[in-house]
C-alpha positions, 0 to 999 in steps of 0.5 A: 862553172866551178863556183856553181858546183861548189854552191850546189855541193854546199846546198846538198850538204846543208840538206843532208845536215838538216835531215839529221835534225838539230845535231846534224845542223850543229855538226855541220856548223861546227865543222864549218867553224873548225875549217875556218880556224884551220885556214886561219892557222895555216895563214898564221903559220906561213905568214909568220914564216914570211915575216907577216905578223899580227900587225900586217893587214893581210894576216891580222884576221888570222891572229884575231881568230886564233889567239885564244887557242894559240896563247896557251899552247905557246906558253908550253911549246917553245920555239925551235929554229926561230919558228913558232910551232904553236899554230902547227900544234893547234892545227893538229889538235883541231884535226883530231877534234874534227876527226872525233866529231 
C-alpha cells in the first residue's frame, strides 16, 4: 500500500513539474539528483564510522558518487577525533543548495 502511495506521489510531483515547463522539470530532476547525493553522503559518513570504507561492496557506490565533491573539502577540512568530517560538510552544502533552488 505504501509503495502505491509513493508511486502516486511521484507521479503527481512529475505532473506539477511538467506544468512548470522546462525549468520545472529541470528543477525536479536537480532536486532528485541532490537527494541521491545526500543519501550517498549519509551512507558514506556512517559507513566510515563503522569501518566500511571505499572498497567495501556495500558502500562503494556512495564513494563513487561523492568523491568529486568530498576530495576538495577533505583537503581543507582536517579530521577530528579520527572522523572524516568532509561528508558532513558536503551534506550541509547540498542542503544549502537545495534550499536556494
